[in-house]
C-alpha positions as CSV (number, residue, x, y, z in Angstrom):
1,M,158.1,-25.7,192.5
2,Q,156.8,-23.2,194.9
3,L,159.1,-22.1,197.7
4,D,157.0,-20.0,200.0
5,G,153.7,-18.2,200.5
6,P,150.5,-19.1,202.3
7,P,147.9,-21.2,200.5
8,G,146.2,-19.4,197.7
9,R,149.0,-16.9,197.4
10,R,151.8,-17.2,194.9
11,G,155.4,-17.4,196.2
12,N,158.7,-17.9,194.5
13,L,158.5,-20.3,191.6
14,V,161.5,-22.3,190.5
15,S,161.9,-24.0,187.1
16,I,164.3,-26.3,185.3
17,F,163.7,-26.4,181.6
18,Y,164.3,-29.5,179.4
19,G,167.3,-29.1,177.2
20,D,168.2,-25.6,178.5
21,T,172.0,-25.7,178.1
22,V,172.7,-23.1,175.5
23,Q,171.9,-19.8,177.2
24,H,174.0,-19.9,180.4
25,H,176.2,-23.0,180.0
26,L,176.1,-23.7,183.8
27,P,173.7,-25.8,185.8
28,H,171.0,-23.2,186.7
29,I,167.4,-22.7,187.7
30,H,164.9,-20.1,186.6
31,V,163.0,-18.2,189.3
32,R,159.9,-16.0,189.2
33,Y,158.4,-13.7,191.8
34,Q,155.6,-11.3,190.9
35,K,157.0,-9.4,187.9
36,H,160.7,-10.4,188.6
37,K,162.5,-13.2,186.8
38,A,166.1,-14.4,187.0
39,A,168.4,-17.4,186.3
40,L,170.6,-18.5,189.2
41,A,173.6,-20.8,189.2
42,I,172.8,-24.0,191.1
43,E,176.5,-24.2,192.3
44,D,176.5,-20.9,194.2
45,G,173.2,-19.1,193.7
46,R,174.7,-16.2,191.8
47,V,172.4,-14.4,189.4
48,L,173.3,-15.2,185.8
49,A,170.6,-13.2,184.2
50,G,167.6,-11.0,185.2
51,E,166.8,-9.3,188.5
52,F,165.3,-10.5,191.7
53,P,164.3,-8.7,195.0
54,P,167.1,-9.1,197.6
55,R,164.8,-10.8,200.2
56,Q,163.4,-13.3,197.8
57,L,166.8,-13.9,196.2
58,R,168.3,-14.8,199.6
59,M,165.4,-17.2,200.3
60,V,166.0,-18.9,196.9
61,Q,169.8,-19.1,197.6
62,V,169.2,-20.7,201.0
63,W,166.8,-23.2,199.3
64,C,169.5,-24.0,196.6
65,D,172.0,-24.6,199.3
66,L,169.7,-27.1,201.1
67,H,168.7,-28.9,197.8
68,R,171.8,-28.6,195.6
69,E,172.2,-32.3,195.1
70,E,168.5,-32.7,194.2
71,L,168.7,-29.8,191.8
72,L,171.7,-31.2,190.0
73,A,169.9,-34.6,189.8
74,N,166.9,-32.9,188.4
75,R,169.0,-31.1,185.8
76,E,170.4,-34.4,184.6
77,L,166.9,-35.9,184.3
78,A,165.8,-32.8,182.3
79,L,168.8,-33.0,180.0
80,A,168.0,-36.6,179.3
81,G,164.5,-35.6,178.4
82,D,163.0,-37.2,181.6
83,E,160.7,-35.5,184.0
84,P,162.3,-33.9,187.1
85,F,161.0,-34.9,190.5
86,R,159.4,-32.4,192.9
87,I,161.7,-30.8,195.5
88,D,160.2,-29.7,198.9
89,P,159.6,-26.0,199.4
90,L,161.4,-23.8,201.9
91,R,159.3,-23.9,205.1
């Protein structure tokens, strides 16, 4: 899922991985921006692992706040082996 960036330019990418429950034990997302990667708790947006630029981190945290219920629903789908649905980007 891409959160921002003009067409043709890569923005923040957010991923939920199938069966990814062992590493962090919390509902979480993985985010990428340029060379940065991090795992963030869906519940409160705190960084569980990795590093992320402050400005981009805040954007992802705002997006998580707006889409928390959808992210948790997607997590349940992924844990069940089903494909998560697309969540709208931050505009």
